[in-house]
C-alpha positions as CSV (number, residue, x, y, z in Angstrom):
1,M,4.9,-61.1,-36.7
2,L,6.7,-58.2,-35.1
3,N,6.9,-58.5,-31.3
4,D,9.7,-56.2,-30.4
5,K,8.2,-53.2,-28.6
6,R,11.0,-50.9,-29.5
7,L,10.6,-51.6,-33.2
8,L,6.8,-51.3,-33.0
9,K,7.2,-47.8,-31.4
10,C,9.5,-47.0,-34.3
11,A,6.8,-48.1,-36.7
12,D,4.3,-45.7,-35.1
13,M,6.5,-42.8,-36.0
14,V,6.8,-43.6,-39.8
15,S,5.3,-40.8,-41.9
16,G,3.6,-43.0,-44.5
17,R,4.7,-40.6,-47.2
18,G,7.0,-43.0,-49.2
19,T,9.9,-45.4,-48.8
20,V,11.4,-46.3,-45.5
21,C,15.1,-47.2,-45.0
22,D,15.9,-49.4,-42.0
23,V,19.6,-49.0,-41.2
24,G,21.2,-52.0,-39.4
25,T,18.1,-54.0,-40.1
26,D,17.3,-56.9,-37.8
27,H,16.3,-59.8,-40.1
28,A,14.2,-57.1,-42.0
29,Y,11.4,-57.7,-39.5
30,L,10.5,-54.0,-39.3
31,P,10.5,-53.4,-43.1
32,V,8.3,-56.4,-43.7
33,Y,5.9,-55.3,-40.9
34,L,5.7,-51.7,-42.4
35,V,4.9,-52.9,-45.9
36,E,2.5,-55.7,-44.9
37,N,0.5,-53.3,-42.8
38,G,0.4,-50.6,-45.5
39,I,2.4,-48.1,-43.3
40,C,4.7,-47.6,-46.3
41,S,4.6,-48.7,-49.9
42,E,8.3,-49.8,-50.2
43,A,11.3,-50.2,-47.9
44,V,15.0,-50.7,-47.9
45,A,16.7,-53.0,-45.4
46,G,20.3,-52.1,-45.0
47,D,23.3,-53.6,-43.0
48,I,27.0,-53.7,-43.3
49,A,27.5,-57.4,-42.4
50,D,26.8,-60.3,-44.7
51,S,25.1,-62.6,-42.1
52,P,22.4,-60.1,-41.1
53,L,21.8,-59.3,-44.8
54,E,21.3,-63.0,-45.6
55,A,18.8,-63.3,-42.7
56,A,17.1,-60.2,-44.0
57,A,16.9,-61.5,-47.5
58,A,15.4,-64.8,-46.2
59,T,12.7,-62.9,-44.3
60,V,11.8,-60.8,-47.3
61,N,11.6,-63.8,-49.6
62,R,9.4,-65.7,-47.1
63,S,7.0,-62.8,-47.0
64,G,6.8,-62.5,-50.8
65,L,7.7,-58.9,-50.7
66,A,11.0,-59.0,-52.7
67,E,9.6,-56.6,-55.2
68,K,8.8,-54.0,-52.6
69,I,11.7,-54.4,-50.1
70,S,15.3,-54.0,-51.2
71,V,18.1,-55.6,-49.2
72,V,21.3,-53.5,-49.5
73,K,24.8,-53.9,-48.1
74,S,25.7,-50.5,-46.8
75,D,27.9,-48.9,-44.1
76,G,25.2,-46.8,-42.6
77,L,23.6,-44.8,-45.5
78,K,26.7,-44.7,-47.7
79,N,25.3,-47.1,-50.4
80,I,21.7,-46.1,-50.0
81,S,20.2,-44.1,-52.8
82,P,18.1,-41.2,-51.3
83,E,15.7,-41.2,-54.2
84,G,12.1,-41.8,-52.9
85,I,13.2,-42.2,-49.3
86,T,11.0,-40.2,-46.9
87,D,11.9,-42.0,-43.6
88,V,15.1,-43.4,-42.1
89,I,15.0,-45.6,-39.0
90,I,18.3,-46.2,-37.1
91,A,17.5,-48.4,-34.1
92,G,19.4,-50.5,-31.6
93,M,22.7,-48.6,-31.9
94,G,24.8,-46.4,-29.6
95,A,24.2,-42.6,-29.9
96,E,27.7,-41.9,-31.3
97,T,27.2,-44.5,-34.1
98,I,23.8,-43.0,-34.9
99,S,25.2,-39.5,-35.1
100,S,28.1,-40.6,-37.3
101,I,25.6,-42.2,-39.8
102,I,23.5,-39.0,-39.9
103,E,26.6,-36.8,-40.3
104,A,27.8,-38.8,-43.3
105,A,24.4,-38.4,-45.2
106,Q,23.8,-34.7,-45.9
107,W,20.7,-35.6,-47.9
108,L,18.9,-36.3,-44.6
109,Q,18.6,-32.5,-44.4
110,N,16.0,-32.5,-47.2
111,G,12.9,-33.1,-45.0
112,I,13.7,-36.7,-44.2
113,N,11.7,-38.1,-41.2
114,L,14.3,-39.6,-38.8
115,I,13.3,-42.2,-36.3
116,L,16.1,-43.0,-33.8
117,Q,16.3,-45.5,-31.0
118,P,19.6,-45.1,-29.2
119,M,20.8,-47.9,-26.8
120,T,23.4,-45.7,-25.0
121,K,24.4,-42.0,-24.4
122,T,21.0,-40.6,-25.3
123,P,21.8,-37.1,-23.8
124,F,24.8,-37.0,-26.2
125,L,22.4,-37.7,-29.1
126,R,20.0,-35.0,-28.1
127,R,22.7,-32.4,-27.9
128,W,24.3,-33.5,-31.2
129,L,21.0,-33.3,-33.0
130,Y,20.2,-29.8,-32.0
131,E,23.8,-28.5,-32.5
132,K,23.7,-29.9,-36.1
133,G,20.4,-28.2,-36.9
134,Y,18.0,-31.1,-36.2
135,E,14.8,-30.7,-34.1
136,I,13.2,-33.4,-31.9
137,I,9.5,-33.4,-32.9
138,K,8.5,-35.9,-30.3
139,E,9.9,-38.6,-28.1
140,E,8.2,-41.6,-26.6
141,A,9.3,-44.1,-24.0
142,V,8.7,-47.8,-24.3
143,T,9.0,-50.4,-21.5
144,D,10.2,-53.9,-22.3
145,G,10.7,-56.0,-19.3
146,E,13.1,-54.2,-16.9
147,Y,14.3,-51.9,-19.6
148,I,12.9,-48.5,-20.7
149,Y,13.9,-47.3,-24.1
150,T,13.3,-44.0,-25.9
151,V,12.4,-43.5,-29.5
152,I,13.2,-40.1,-31.0
153,N,11.4,-38.5,-34.0
154,A,13.6,-35.7,-35.5
155,V,13.8,-33.6,-38.7
156,F,16.3,-31.1,-40.0
157,S,15.2,-27.5,-39.1
158,G,18.4,-25.7,-39.9
159,Y,18.4,-24.0,-36.5
160,R,21.4,-24.9,-34.5
161,I,20.8,-24.7,-30.7
162,R,22.9,-25.5,-27.7
163,I,20.3,-27.2,-25.4
164,N,20.4,-27.1,-21.6
165,D,21.5,-30.0,-19.5
166,T,18.0,-30.8,-18.2
167,F,16.6,-31.2,-21.7
168,A,19.6,-33.3,-22.8
169,D,18.9,-35.6,-19.9
170,L,15.1,-35.6,-20.0
171,G,14.1,-35.3,-23.6
172,M,10.9,-34.2,-25.4
173,F,8.3,-36.4,-23.7
174,D,4.6,-36.1,-23.0
175,F,4.6,-36.7,-19.3
176,S,1.0,-37.6,-19.1
177,D,2.1,-41.0,-20.5
178,E,3.0,-43.7,-17.9
179,N,6.1,-44.9,-19.7
180,S,7.4,-41.4,-20.0
181,V,7.0,-40.9,-16.3
182,K,9.0,-44.1,-15.7
183,Y,11.7,-42.8,-18.0
184,A,11.9,-39.5,-16.0
185,E,12.1,-41.5,-12.8
186,R,15.0,-43.5,-14.1
187,Q,16.8,-40.3,-15.1
188,Y,16.2,-38.9,-11.7
189,S,17.7,-42.0,-10.0
190,R,20.7,-41.9,-12.3
191,L,21.5,-38.3,-11.7
192,K,20.9,-38.6,-8.0
193,R,23.5,-41.4,-7.8
194,I,26.0,-39.2,-9.6
195,S,25.3,-36.3,-7.3
196,D,25.6,-38.4,-4.2
197,G,28.9,-39.8,-5.4
198,M,30.2,-36.3,-6.1
199,K,29.2,-35.1,-2.6
200,K,31.3,-37.9,-1.1
201,S,34.2,-36.7,-3.2
202,G,33.7,-33.1,-2.0
203,K,32.6,-31.7,-5.4
204,Y,29.8,-29.5,-4.1
205,A,29.7,-27.0,-6.9
206,E,28.7,-29.6,-9.5
207,T,26.3,-31.3,-7.1
208,A,24.3,-28.1,-6.7
209,R,23.5,-28.1,-10.4
210,L,22.7,-31.8,-10.4
211,D,20.4,-31.5,-7.3
212,S,18.6,-28.6,-9.0
213,E,18.1,-30.7,-12.2
214,C,16.9,-33.7,-10.1
215,S,14.4,-31.4,-8.4
216,F,13.1,-30.1,-11.7
217,I,12.8,-33.6,-13.2
218,S,11.0,-34.8,-10.1
219,D,8.4,-32.0,-10.4
220,V,8.0,-32.7,-14.2
221,S,7.4,-36.4,-13.7
222,E,4.8,-35.6,-10.9
223,G,3.1,-33.0,-13.0
224,K,3.9,-30.2,-10.5
225,I,6.2,-28.1,-12.6
226,K,5.2,-24.5,-13.1
227,I,7.0,-22.6,-16.0
228,T,7.5,-19.0,-15.1
229,V,8.5,-15.9,-17.2
230,G,11.8,-15.9,-15.3
231,M,12.6,-19.4,-16.3
232,I,12.2,-18.5,-20.0
233,Y,14.2,-15.3,-19.5
234,D,17.0,-17.4,-17.9
235,E,17.0,-19.9,-20.8
236,I,17.3,-17.1,-23.4
237,N,20.0,-15.4,-21.3
238,R,22.0,-18.7,-21.2
239,V,22.5,-18.7,-25.0
240,A,22.3,-14.9,-25.8
241,P,23.3,-13.0,-22.6
242,F,21.4,-9.8,-22.2
243,S,24.5,-8.2,-20.7
244,S,26.0,-8.3,-24.2
245,Q,23.5,-5.9,-25.7
246,D,24.6,-2.6,-27.3
247,S,24.5,0.5,-25.2
248,W,21.6,1.9,-27.3
249,D,19.6,-1.3,-27.1
250,N,16.7,-2.2,-24.7
251,S,16.6,-6.0,-24.6
252,G,15.3,-7.9,-21.6
253,L,12.0,-8.5,-19.7
254,L,10.2,-5.3,-20.8
255,V,6.7,-6.1,-19.7
256,G,5.6,-8.4,-16.8
257,D,7.2,-10.0,-13.8
258,R,9.6,-13.0,-13.5
259,E,7.2,-14.8,-11.1
260,N,4.3,-14.9,-13.6
261,E,3.2,-18.4,-14.6
262,V,3.3,-19.0,-18.3
263,T,0.2,-20.4,-20.0
264,G,1.4,-20.2,-23.6
265,I,4.1,-18.5,-25.6
266,L,4.4,-16.8,-29.0
267,T,7.6,-15.9,-30.7
268,A,7.6,-12.8,-33.0
269,L,9.9,-10.4,-34.8
270,D,7.9,-7.4,-33.5
271,V,5.3,-7.1,-30.8
272,T,2.5,-5.5,-32.9
273,N,-1.2,-5.2,-32.0
274,E,-1.9,-8.1,-34.4
275,V,0.5,-10.3,-32.5
276,I,-1.0,-9.3,-29.2
277,D,-4.6,-10.1,-30.5
278,E,-3.2,-13.5,-31.6
279,A,-1.7,-14.1,-28.1
280,V,-5.0,-13.3,-26.4
281,S,-6.9,-15.6,-28.8
282,K,-4.5,-18.4,-28.1
283,N,-4.3,-17.9,-24.3
284,A,-0.6,-17.1,-24.7
285,N,0.5,-14.8,-21.9
286,L,4.2,-14.4,-23.0
287,I,5.6,-13.0,-26.2
288,V,9.3,-13.4,-27.0
289,A,10.3,-11.1,-29.7
290,H,13.5,-9.8,-31.4
291,H,12.8,-6.1,-31.5
292,P,12.2,-4.2,-28.2
293,V,8.5,-3.3,-27.6
294,I,9.8,-0.4,-25.6
295,F,12.7,1.2,-27.3
296,H,12.7,4.9,-26.4
297,P,11.6,6.3,-23.0
298,L,7.8,6.5,-22.7
299,K,6.4,9.9,-21.6
300,K,2.8,9.0,-22.1
301,L,0.7,5.8,-22.8
302,S,-2.1,5.3,-25.2
303,F,-4.3,2.2,-25.1
304,S,-3.3,1.6,-28.7
305,D,0.4,1.3,-27.8
306,P,1.6,-2.3,-27.8
307,A,3.3,-2.0,-24.4
308,A,0.1,-0.7,-22.8
309,R,-2.0,-3.4,-24.5
310,L,0.3,-6.1,-23.2
311,A,0.0,-4.8,-19.6
312,A,-3.8,-4.5,-19.9
313,N,-4.1,-8.1,-21.1
314,G,-1.6,-9.5,-18.6
315,I,0.8,-10.5,-21.3
316,S,4.6,-10.4,-20.6
317,A,7.2,-9.6,-23.2
318,I,10.8,-10.6,-23.4
319,C,12.8,-8.9,-26.2
320,V,16.2,-10.2,-27.3
321,H,17.6,-7.9,-29.9
322,T,21.4,-7.3,-30.2
323,P,22.3,-10.2,-27.9
324,L,20.7,-12.6,-30.4
325,D,22.4,-10.9,-33.3
326,K,25.8,-11.4,-31.7
327,A,25.4,-14.9,-30.1
328,E,26.9,-18.1,-31.3
329,F,24.1,-19.8,-33.3
330,G,22.3,-16.5,-33.3
331,I,20.8,-14.6,-36.3
332,N,24.1,-13.9,-38.1
333,D,25.2,-17.5,-37.7
334,M,21.8,-18.6,-39.0
335,I,22.3,-16.6,-42.1
336,I,25.8,-18.0,-42.6
337,D,24.3,-21.5,-42.3
338,M,21.7,-20.6,-44.9
339,I,24.5,-19.3,-47.2
340,S,26.4,-22.6,-46.7
341,R,23.3,-24.5,-48.0
342,E,22.7,-22.2,-50.9
343,F,26.3,-21.6,-52.0
344,E,29.6,-23.5,-51.9
345,T,31.5,-22.2,-48.9
346,S,34.7,-23.0,-47.0
347,G,32.7,-23.5,-43.8
348,C,34.8,-21.0,-41.9
349,R,33.2,-18.0,-40.1
350,T,34.4,-15.2,-38.0
351,P,32.7,-12.1,-36.5
352,I,33.1,-8.8,-38.3
353,I,33.7,-7.2,-34.9
354,P,34.4,-9.9,-32.3
355,E,33.0,-9.6,-28.7
356,R,35.7,-9.2,-26.1
357,N,37.4,-12.6,-25.2
358,S,35.4,-14.4,-27.9
359,S,36.3,-15.7,-31.4
360,S,32.7,-16.9,-32.2
361,E,30.5,-14.1,-31.0
362,G,30.2,-10.5,-32.0
363,D,28.7,-8.2,-34.7
364,G,28.1,-9.8,-38.1
365,R,29.9,-12.7,-39.7
366,I,32.5,-13.3,-42.5
367,T,32.8,-16.4,-44.6
368,E,34.4,-17.6,-47.8
369,I,32.6,-18.5,-51.0
370,T,34.5,-21.3,-52.9
371,E,32.4,-21.1,-56.1
372,E,34.3,-19.8,-59.1
373,G,33.0,-16.8,-61.0
374,L,30.0,-15.9,-58.7
375,T,28.5,-12.7,-60.1
376,A,26.6,-10.1,-58.2
377,E,23.4,-10.7,-60.2
378,D,23.5,-14.5,-59.7
379,A,24.2,-14.0,-56.0
380,A,21.3,-11.5,-55.7
381,K,18.8,-14.0,-57.3
382,R,19.9,-16.8,-55.0
383,L,19.8,-14.6,-51.9
384,G,16.3,-13.5,-52.7
385,K,15.3,-17.1,-53.0
386,M,17.2,-18.0,-49.8
387,F,15.4,-15.3,-47.7
388,G,12.0,-16.4,-48.9
389,N,11.6,-14.5,-52.2
390,S,12.7,-11.3,-50.6
391,P,13.3,-8.2,-52.8
392,V,17.0,-7.6,-53.2
393,R,18.8,-4.4,-54.1
394,F,22.4,-4.6,-55.0
395,S,25.4,-2.8,-56.4
396,E,28.1,-4.6,-58.4
397,G,31.6,-4.5,-57.0
398,K,34.9,-4.9,-58.9
399,N,35.8,-8.5,-58.0
400,N,34.3,-11.9,-58.2
401,I,32.6,-12.7,-54.9
402,R,34.9,-14.8,-52.6
403,K,35.0,-13.2,-49.2
404,I,31.6,-12.2,-48.0
405,A,30.3,-10.4,-44.9
406,V,26.8,-10.6,-43.3
407,C,25.0,-8.4,-40.8
408,S,21.3,-8.9,-40.1
409,G,18.9,-6.0,-39.9
410,S,20.4,-2.5,-40.5
411,G,24.1,-3.0,-40.8
412,G,25.3,-0.2,-43.0
413,S,27.4,1.3,-40.3
414,L,29.7,-1.7,-40.4
415,L,30.8,-1.1,-44.0
416,S,34.1,0.4,-43.0
417,Y,34.9,-2.8,-40.9
418,V,33.9,-4.9,-43.9
419,K,36.3,-3.0,-46.1
420,N,39.1,-3.3,-43.6
421,A,38.5,-7.1,-43.5
422,G,39.1,-7.3,-47.3
423,C,35.7,-8.5,-48.2
424,D,34.4,-8.6,-51.7
425,A,30.7,-8.5,-50.8
426,Y,28.4,-7.5,-47.9
427,I,24.8,-8.7,-47.1
428,T,22.7,-6.5,-44.8
429,G,19.5,-4.5,-44.8
430,D,18.2,-0.9,-44.7
431,V,21.1,0.5,-46.7
432,K,21.2,4.3,-46.8
433,H,22.2,6.3,-49.9
434,D,25.7,7.3,-48.6
435,V,26.5,3.7,-47.8
436,W,25.7,2.7,-51.4
437,L,28.0,5.4,-52.7
438,D,30.8,4.3,-50.3
439,A,30.4,0.6,-51.4
440,V,30.5,1.5,-55.1
441,S,33.6,3.7,-54.6
442,S,35.3,0.9,-52.6
443,G,34.5,-1.8,-55.2
444,I,32.4,-3.9,-52.8
445,T,29.3,-5.7,-54.0
446,L,26.6,-4.7,-51.6
447,F,23.3,-6.5,-51.1
448,D,20.3,-5.0,-49.3
449,C,18.0,-8.0,-48.6
450,G,15.8,-6.1,-46.2
451,H,15.6,-5.6,-42.4
452,F,12.5,-7.8,-42.1
453,Y,13.8,-10.7,-44.3
454,T,17.2,-11.0,-42.7
455,E,15.7,-11.1,-39.2
456,R,12.4,-13.0,-39.3
457,I,14.3,-16.2,-39.0
458,C,14.7,-15.4,-35.3
459,M,11.1,-16.6,-34.7
460,G,11.9,-20.2,-35.6
461,Y,15.0,-20.3,-33.5
462,L,13.4,-18.8,-30.4
463,A,10.4,-21.1,-30.7
464,R,12.6,-24.2,-30.8
465,L,14.9,-23.0,-28.1
466,I,12.0,-22.3,-25.7
467,K,10.3,-25.6,-26.4
468,T,13.3,-27.3,-24.9
469,A,12.8,-25.4,-21.6
470,A,9.0,-24.8,-21.4
471,F,7.9,-28.3,-20.6
472,G,4.2,-28.7,-21.2
473,V,3.6,-25.1,-22.4
474,R,2.3,-24.5,-25.9
475,T,5.0,-22.6,-27.8
476,E,4.6,-21.5,-31.4
477,E,5.6,-18.8,-33.9
478,S,3.3,-16.0,-34.5
479,E,1.2,-16.1,-37.7
480,F,1.4,-12.3,-38.0
481,C,5.0,-11.8,-38.8
482,R,4.7,-9.7,-42.0
483,D,6.7,-7.1,-43.8
484,A,5.1,-3.8,-43.2
485,V,6.4,-2.6,-46.6
486,R,4.7,-3.3,-49.9
487,Y,6.6,-3.5,-53.2
488,I,5.8,-3.1,-56.9
489,Y,8.2,-4.8,-59.4
């Protein structure tokens, strides 16, 4: 009989798709409960110490489930075979220990359902998860006596995000739940104590931020929070400053007003009429897109123009173009992350053209391939798969591919910088004829993976970023992000 409310909440988040691994198992109570109740077919109970393992083995034997539950001595997941495992539970540990266990098991990035119950430093764990490419799907609070615990359900998304302080402290809760409200109230009290202590020490600059966060948390817990277009704009500006846009760009709040309350949000690559129709049908009055819906000065308006249709339907539009290309964890970093999962790389990355006073932001990215003998044809096939079966045009260079540059969208104009950086290959889109000739004469392997295919990944990033700031507002990727071009092979 399982009576621990924390572990019962963990059990509620098990996917039921296969084998569950319980790391640091407590007498194997949770694995036995899961198998006995048909929540999973098999389980693994793991621990690093002999005494807990002996207790776990005794529990499994008493239950008669020795054929379905394996008891394994393991430091975290190091001795656990990933074969067949669909869910991993790590409960009752500190956040830093949980993060180190996840860090050491790269196979968790293969769609494994993570169920995490930290005992300390939960804000640290939330930050760590997002910066490592994991996404919190949901989070639930559980009250046990005078204690309130949180259970986090996360999966690997591949999108690395630097979350804001409020989300790190508050989490991904449904605040219509009583326990979640209690958790928020605890967080409010904790931050208020810190703020009051700083005021006594004369640290007024930091207390202003904490007081603002406390006010926000209080409104969230009381159901009084109103998410505005300006709040979403500010969150995007925090990670991809609009001030960094190129002189020819037109990023920012292009339709609507900051004060407008948001009822729903769609993310898109382009603001097309199809996307606007989708927003209307879903009661989404804000579209956050990559490409500017207004690019050149408008001298007249037609009712078929997307900008006019947005205004007519009361839909705001925020467009974040070159700022998101350049930003740390932005589109070019996303592509480098994808390359690191598809190819063997050194892990290093630098901008092709760094932003002033920054070593991590700027136009494009350069990384090192550590595979031996990588050919242009092999790379082209793998890039096509990596970008979602995109068509890939390429020209063969003179060298095996080692040093490789990336620029999302239309990056042909950066080829001279790529050459000067000593790169063997360059990945971009919309390559013009003269750029192909220049690459061939320079001996650089050039890959045209398409403007659309190298940038549509922005939708997933923007949706996940906004979800951490738009408490209670439905946020999703548009279903109408399609390549306007058709191909015959």
